[in-house]
N, CA, C and O atoms as a printed pandas DataFrame, in Angstrom:
     atom_number atom_name residue_name chain_id  residue_number  x_coord  y_coord  z_coord
0              1         N          MET        A               1   26.922   75.785   29.907
1              2        CA          MET        A               1   26.193   74.904   29.183
2              3         C          MET        A               1   26.962   73.625   28.768
3              4         O          MET        A               1   26.444   72.509   28.800
4              5         N          ILE        A               2   28.212   73.860   28.384
5              6        CA          ILE        A               2   29.125   72.726   27.929
6              7         C          ILE        A               2   29.324   71.815   29.200
7              8         O          ILE        A               2   29.162   70.596   29.141
8              9         N          GLN        A               3   29.656   72.423   30.257
9             10        CA          GLN        A               3   29.824   71.697   31.547
10            11         C          GLN        A               3   28.648   70.897   31.900
11            12         O          GLN        A               3   28.827   69.761   32.338
12            13         N          THR        A               4   27.448   71.371   31.755
13            14        CA          THR        A               4   26.312   70.745   32.150
14            15         C          THR        A               4   26.078   69.481   31.329
15            16         O          THR        A               4   25.754   68.407   31.836
16            17         N          GLU        A               5   26.273   69.693   29.975
17            18        CA          GLU        A               5   26.021   68.587   29.066
18            19         C          GLU        A               5   27.151   67.492   29.173
19            20         O          GLU        A               5   26.864   66.312   28.971
20            21         N          THR        A               6   28.387   67.866   29.477
21            22        CA          THR        A               6   29.414   66.890   29.359
22            23         C          THR        A               6   30.041   66.441   30.783
23            24         O          THR        A               6   30.713   65.414   30.887
24            25         N          GLY        A               7   29.785   67.231   31.783
25            26        CA          GLY        A               7   30.360   66.934   33.134
26            27         C          GLY        A               7   31.855   67.234   33.069
27            28         O          GLY        A               7   32.607   66.704   33.887
28            29         N          ALA        A               8   32.306   68.043   32.151
29            30        CA          ALA        A               8   33.769   68.402   31.975
30            31         C          ALA        A               8   34.262   69.358   33.096
31            32         O          ALA        A               8   33.484   70.057   33.746
32            33         N          ASP        A               9   35.559   69.342   33.273
33            34        CA          ASP        A               9   36.163   70.328   34.159
34            35         C          ASP        A               9   36.054   71.649   33.499
35            36         O          ASP        A               9   35.902   71.775   32.284
36            37         N          ILE        A              10   36.138   72.644   34.353
37            38        CA          ILE        A              10   36.038   74.092   33.894
38            39         C          ILE        A              10   37.287   74.873   34.245
39            40         O          ILE        A              10   37.734   74.860   35.392
40            41         N          PHE        A              11   37.825   75.521   33.306
41            42        CA          PHE        A              11   38.963   76.532   33.619
42            43         C          PHE        A              11   38.463   77.818   32.905
43            44         O          PHE        A              11   38.182   77.862   31.708
44            45         N          ARG        A              12   38.383   78.848   33.763
45            46        CA          ARG        A              12   37.884   80.134   33.255
46            47         C          ARG        A              12   39.169   80.991   32.722
47            48         O          ARG        A              12   40.151   81.183   33.439
48            49         N          LEU        A              13   39.071   81.430   31.542
49            50        CA          LEU        A              13   40.199   82.223   30.989
50            51         C          LEU        A              13   39.660   83.635   31.018
51            52         O          LEU        A              13   38.612   83.872   30.417
52            53         N          THR        A              14   40.287   84.573   31.659
53            54        CA          THR        A              14   39.836   86.030   31.685
54            55         C          THR        A              14   41.045   86.831   31.412
55            56         O          THR        A              14   42.186   86.468   31.702
56            57         N          PRO        A              15   40.703   88.038   30.790
57            58        CA          PRO        A              15   41.746   89.008   30.505
58            59         C          PRO        A              15   42.290   89.597   31.720
59            60         O          PRO        A              15   41.592   89.732   32.726
60            61         N          VAL        A              16   43.629   89.988   31.660
61            62        CA          VAL        A              16   44.247   90.612   32.876
62            63         C          VAL        A              16   43.554   91.891   33.258
63            64         O          VAL        A              16   43.312   92.195   34.426
64            65         N          GLU        A              17   43.248   92.627   32.206
65            66        CA          GLU        A              17   42.520   93.879   32.388
66            67         C          GLU        A              17   41.043   93.633   32.199
67            68         O          GLU        A              17   40.629   93.444   31.055
68            69         N          ALA        A              18   40.243   93.621   33.190
69            70        CA          ALA        A              18   38.753   93.337   33.079
70            71         C          ALA        A              18   38.105   94.414   32.150
71            72         O          ALA        A              18   38.510   95.573   32.056
72            73         N          TYR        A              19   37.125   93.919   31.528
73            74        CA          TYR        A              19   36.283   94.815   30.635
74            75         C          TYR        A              19   35.343   95.569   31.587
75            76         O          TYR        A              19   34.767   95.012   32.521
76            77         N          GLY        A              20   35.234   96.794   31.308
77            78        CA          GLY        A              20   34.368   97.662   32.131
78            79         C          GLY        A              20   33.216   98.319   31.369
79            80         O          GLY        A              20   32.567   97.699   30.527
80            81         N          ASP        A              21   32.998   99.525   31.674
81            82        CA          ASP        A              21   31.937  100.360   31.153
82            83         C          ASP        A              21   32.168  100.701   29.609
83            84         O          ASP        A              21   31.251  101.038   28.860
84            85         N          ASP        A              22   33.478  100.574   29.231
85            86        CA          ASP        A              22   33.823  100.897   27.823
86            87         C          ASP        A              22   33.915   99.596   26.938
87            88         O          ASP        A              22   34.632   99.499   25.942
88            89         N          LEU        A              23   33.157   98.687   27.397
89            90        CA          LEU        A              23   33.150   97.404   26.668
90            91         C          LEU        A              23   32.975   97.469   25.163
91            92         O          LEU        A              23   33.771   96.861   24.447
92            93         N          PHE        A              24   32.004   98.153   24.655
93            94        CA          PHE        A              24   31.768   98.272   23.266
94            95         C          PHE        A              24   32.967   98.884   22.603
95            96         O          PHE        A              24   33.468   98.301   21.641
96            97         N          GLU        A              25   33.469  100.022   23.046
97            98        CA          GLU        A              25   34.601  100.604   22.385
98            99         C          GLU        A              25   35.870   99.787   22.466
99           100         O          GLU        A              25   36.602   99.705   21.480
100          101         N          ARG        A              26   36.155   99.185   23.591
101          102        CA          ARG        A              26   37.367   98.369   23.762
102          103         C          ARG        A              26   37.211   97.092   22.880
103          104         O          ARG        A              26   38.157   96.701   22.197
104          105         N          ALA        A              27   36.101   96.491   22.898
105          106        CA          ALA        A              27   35.933   95.279   21.983
106          107         C          ALA        A              27   36.057   95.542   20.582
107          108         O          ALA        A              27   36.619   94.723   19.855
108          109         N          GLN        A              28   35.559   96.666   20.114
109          110        CA          GLN        A              28   35.708   97.093   18.679
110          111         C          GLN        A              28   37.128   97.454   18.347
111          112         O          GLN        A              28   37.595   97.136   17.253
112          113         N          ASP        A              29   37.860   98.128   19.275
113          114        CA          ASP        A              29   39.202   98.427   19.070
114          115         C          ASP        A              29   40.088   97.241   18.890
115          116         O          ASP        A              29   40.937   97.148   18.003
116          117         N          GLU        A              30   39.803   96.254   19.887
117          118        CA          GLU        A              30   40.574   94.969   19.852
118          119         C          GLU        A              30   40.360   94.255   18.514
119          120         O          GLU        A              30   41.309   93.808   17.870
120          121         N          LEU        A              31   39.126   94.163   18.128
121          122        CA          LEU        A              31   38.769   93.481   16.893
122          123         C          LEU        A              31   39.334   94.159   15.709
123          124         O          LEU        A              31   39.937   93.522   14.845
124          125         N          ASN        A              32   39.154   95.429   15.650
125          126        CA          ASN        A              32   39.640   96.183   14.350
126          127         C          ASN        A              32   41.208   96.268   14.251
127          128         O          ASN        A              32   41.750   96.430   13.157
128          129         N          ASN        A              33   41.896   96.160   15.374
129          130        CA          ASN        A              33   43.343   96.327   15.458
130          131         C          ASN        A              33   44.154   95.017   15.779
131          132         O          ASN        A              33   45.361   95.047   16.017
132          133         N          GLY        A              34   43.458   93.951   15.769
133          134        CA          GLY        A              34   44.110   92.681   16.016
134          135         C          GLY        A              34   44.757   92.605   17.452
135          136         O          GLY        A              34   45.751   91.919   17.686
136          137         N          ILE        A              35   44.146   93.321   18.332
137          138        CA          ILE        A              35   44.792   93.283   19.778
138          139         C          ILE        A              35   44.203   92.096   20.449
139          140         O          ILE        A              35   42.986   91.916   20.491
140          141         N          ARG        A              36   45.120   91.246   21.001
141          142        CA          ARG        A              36   44.738   90.096   21.870
142          143         C          ARG        A              36   45.133   90.308   23.330
143          144         O          ARG        A              36   46.298   90.097   23.670
144          145         N          PRO        A              37   44.234   90.708   24.190
145          146        CA          PRO        A              37   44.466   90.901   25.475
146          147         C          PRO        A              37   45.200   89.740   26.239
147          148         O          PRO        A              37   44.868   88.574   26.020
148          149         N          GLU        A              38   46.177   90.044   27.117
149          150        CA          GLU        A              38   46.797   89.047   27.937
150          151         C          GLU        A              38   45.766   88.379   28.780
151          152         O          GLU        A              38   44.879   89.058   29.297
152          153         N          LEU        A              39   45.829   87.080   28.950
153          154        CA          LEU        A              39   44.959   86.307   29.786
154          155         C          LEU        A              39   45.627   85.982   31.166
155          156         O          LEU        A              39   46.850   85.875   31.255
156          157         N          THR        A              40   44.850   85.838   32.163
157          158        CA          THR        A              40   45.297   85.489   33.418
158          159         C          THR        A              40   44.766   84.143   33.805
159          160         O          THR        A              40   43.811   83.656   33.199
160          161         N          GLU        A              41   45.369   83.517   34.816
161          162        CA          GLU        A              41   44.952   82.192   35.280
162          163         C          GLU        A              41   44.895   81.090   34.262
163          164         O          GLU        A              41   43.952   80.299   34.224
164          165         N          LEU        A              42   45.923   81.048   33.430
165          166        CA          LEU        A              42   45.969   80.036   32.521
166          167         C          LEU        A              42   46.427   78.660   33.213
167          168         O          LEU        A              42   47.284   78.652   34.097
168          169         N          PRO        A              43   45.828   77.558   32.771
169          170        CA          PRO        A              43   46.231   76.344   33.339
170          171         C          PRO        A              43   47.768   75.998   33.037
171          172         O          PRO        A              43   48.263   76.451   32.005
172          173         N          GLU        A              44   48.443   75.307   33.798
173          174        CA          GLU        A              44   49.758   74.859   33.484
174          175         C          GLU        A              44   49.790   73.825   32.449
175          176         O          GLU        A              44   48.876   73.004   32.371
176          177         N          GLN        A              45   50.869   73.816   31.585
177          178        CA          GLN        A              45   50.929   72.864   30.466
178          179         C          GLN        A              45   50.722   71.410   30.892
179          180         O          GLN        A              45   50.157   70.604   30.153
180          181         N          GLU        A              46   51.205   71.089   32.129
181          182        CA          GLU        A              46   50.996   69.699   32.538
182          183         C          GLU        A              46   49.557   69.363   32.827
183          184         O          GLU        A              46   49.162   68.201   32.722
184          185         N          VAL        A              47   48.757   70.356   33.191
185          186        CA          VAL        A              47   47.326   70.139   33.329
186          187         C          VAL        A              47   46.651   69.973   32.030
187          188         O          VAL        A              47   45.795   69.108   31.847
188          189         N          ILE        A              48   47.047   70.817   31.117
189          190        CA          ILE        A              48   46.440   70.763   29.683
190          191         C          ILE        A              48   46.784   69.361   29.055
191          192         O          ILE        A              48   45.978   68.760   28.345
192          193         N          ASP        A              49   47.909   68.930   29.334
193          194        CA          ASP        A              49   48.426   67.655   28.701
194          195         C          ASP        A              49   47.596   66.404   29.137
195          196         O          ASP        A              49   47.625   65.356   28.492
196          197         N          GLN        A              50   46.879   66.572   30.235
197          198        CA          GLN        A              50   46.082   65.454   30.812
198          199         C          GLN        A              50   44.809   65.226   30.016
199          200         O          GLN        A              50   44.096   64.250   30.250
200          201         N          TYR        A              51   44.528   66.088   29.110
201          202        CA          TYR        A              51   43.164   66.093   28.411
202          203         C          TYR        A              51   43.384   65.608   26.958
203          204         O          TYR        A              51   44.369   66.000   26.332
204          205         N          ASP        A              52   42.506   64.782   26.428
205          206        CA          ASP        A              52   42.524   64.382   25.065
206          207         C          ASP        A              52   41.777   65.400   24.267
207          208         O          ASP        A              52   42.177   65.675   23.135
208          209         N          THR        A              53   40.733   65.971   24.766
209          210        CA          THR        A              53   39.842   66.897   24.122
210          211         C          THR        A              53   39.676   68.153   24.924
211          212         O          THR        A              53   39.418   68.050   26.124
212          213         N          ILE        A              54   39.804   69.334   24.359
213          214        CA          ILE        A              54   39.561   70.575   25.049
214          215         C          ILE        A              54   38.525   71.339   24.290
215          216         O          ILE        A              54   38.690   71.581   23.094
216          217         N          LEU        A              55   37.384   71.754   24.991
217          218        CA          LEU        A              55   36.366   72.551   24.299
218          219         C          LEU        A              55   36.375   73.939   24.816
219          220         O          LEU        A              55   36.374   74.109   26.035
220          221         N          LEU        A              56   36.383   74.949   24.002
221          222        CA          LEU        A              56   36.356   76.247   24.349
222          223         C          LEU        A              56   34.991   76.895   24.128
223          224         O          LEU        A              56   34.440   76.890   23.028
224          225         N          GLY        A              57   34.493   77.429   25.178
225          226        CA          GLY        A              57   33.077   78.136   25.068
226          227         C          GLY        A              57   33.393   79.602   25.235
227          228         O          GLY        A              57   34.181   79.984   26.100
228          229         N          PHE        A              58   32.777   80.422   24.406
229          230        CA          PHE        A              58   32.892   81.807   24.581
230          231         C          PHE        A              58   31.722   82.587   23.858
231          232         O          PHE        A              58   30.980   82.048   23.037
232          233         N          PRO        A              59   31.631   83.901   24.241
233          234        CA          PRO        A              59   30.536   84.706   23.473
234          235         C          PRO        A              59   31.132   84.986   22.106
235          236         O          PRO        A              59   32.341   85.005   21.878
236          237         N          ILE        A              60   30.187   85.197   21.235
237          238        CA          ILE        A              60   30.483   85.551   19.795
238          239         C          ILE        A              60   30.558   87.068   19.857
239          240         O          ILE        A              60   29.711   87.720   20.468
240          241         N          TRP        A              61   31.655   87.662   19.174
241          242        CA          TRP        A              61   31.821   89.096   19.083
242          243         C          TRP        A              61   31.767   89.450   17.644
243          244         O          TRP        A              61   32.730   89.155   16.936
244          245         N          TRP        A              62   30.747   90.047   17.150
245          246        CA          TRP        A              62   30.628   90.407   15.706
246          247         C          TRP        A              62   30.921   89.277   14.758
247          248         O          TRP        A              62   31.720   89.382   13.827
248          249         N          TYR        A              63   30.222   88.169   15.047
249          250        CA          TYR        A              63   30.347   86.920   14.233
250          251         C          TYR        A              63   31.696   86.272   14.340
251          252         O          TYR        A              63   31.995   85.453   13.471
252          253         N          ASP        A              64   32.524   86.532   15.278
253          254        CA          ASP        A              64   33.830   85.963   15.459
254          255         C          ASP        A              64   34.056   85.625   16.927
255          256         O          ASP        A              64   33.218   85.917   17.780
256          257         N          LEU        A              65   35.228   84.990   17.215
257          258        CA          LEU        A              65   35.577   84.687   18.565
258          259         C          LEU        A              65   36.205   85.977   19.156
259          260         O          LEU        A              65   36.792   86.797   18.450
260          261         N          PRO        A              66   36.042   86.106   20.518
261          262        CA          PRO        A              66   36.737   87.302   21.177
262          263         C          PRO        A              66   38.185   87.270   20.869
263          264         O          PRO        A              66   38.759   86.185   20.769
264          265         N          PRO        A              67   38.822   88.411   20.709
265          266        CA          PRO        A              67   40.283   88.468   20.502
266          267         C          PRO        A              67   41.035   87.792   21.476
267          268         O          PRO        A              67   42.020   87.154   21.104
268          269         N          CYS        A              68   40.706   87.833   22.751
269          270        CA          CYS        A              68   41.476   87.172   23.762
270          271         C          CYS        A              68   41.439   85.590   23.692
271          272         O          CYS        A              68   42.223   84.906   24.351
272          273         N          MET        A              69   40.516   85.074   22.885
273          274        CA          MET        A              69   40.477   83.656   22.647
274          275         C          MET        A              69   41.148   83.211   21.464
275          276         O          MET        A              69   41.063   82.023   21.155
276          277         N          ASP        A              70   41.846   84.064   20.719
277          278        CA          ASP        A              70   42.532   83.738   19.467
278          279         C          ASP        A              70   43.847   83.158   19.907
279          280         O          ASP        A              70   44.814   83.882   20.145
280          281         N          ILE        A              71   43.879   81.900   20.011
281          282        CA          ILE        A              71   45.050   81.174   20.561
282          283         C          ILE        A              71   45.662   80.276   19.529
283          284         O          ILE        A              71   45.971   79.110   19.775
284          285         N          HIS        A              72   45.827   80.850   18.372
285          286        CA          HIS        A              72   46.432   79.994   17.234
286          287         C          HIS        A              72   47.799   79.452   17.590
287          288         O          HIS        A              72   48.220   78.423   17.062
288          289         N          GLY        A              73   48.500   80.140   18.489
289          290        CA          GLY        A              73   49.835   79.591   18.930
290          291         C          GLY        A              73   49.744   78.514   19.956
291          292         O          GLY        A              73   50.762   77.940   20.343
292          293         N          GLY        A              74   48.481   78.203   20.440
293          294        CA          GLY        A              74   48.344   77.171   21.382
294          295         C          GLY        A              74   48.328   77.789   22.802
295          296         O          GLY        A              74   48.825   78.887   23.052
296          297         N          LEU        A              75   47.723   77.004   23.700
297          298        CA          LEU        A              75   47.797   77.416   25.123
298          299         C          LEU        A              75   49.100   77.106   25.685
299          300         O          LEU        A              75   49.346   77.378   26.860
């Protein structure tokens, strides 16, 4: 939806270990224990530096962002 509205470039951030049938249990374990899954296919810093604004779109997990999107240390 963000890309449709803005015409922005898209970079998909996905966890190294894909979510499977245990989605609910895994998501709750990550949330409850502060686990942040490793991401794959991250853009290089040179690519990120080309942008003035970066918008992150993600599903809401129990009224919060998914643990894998908790990037307080920066990309």
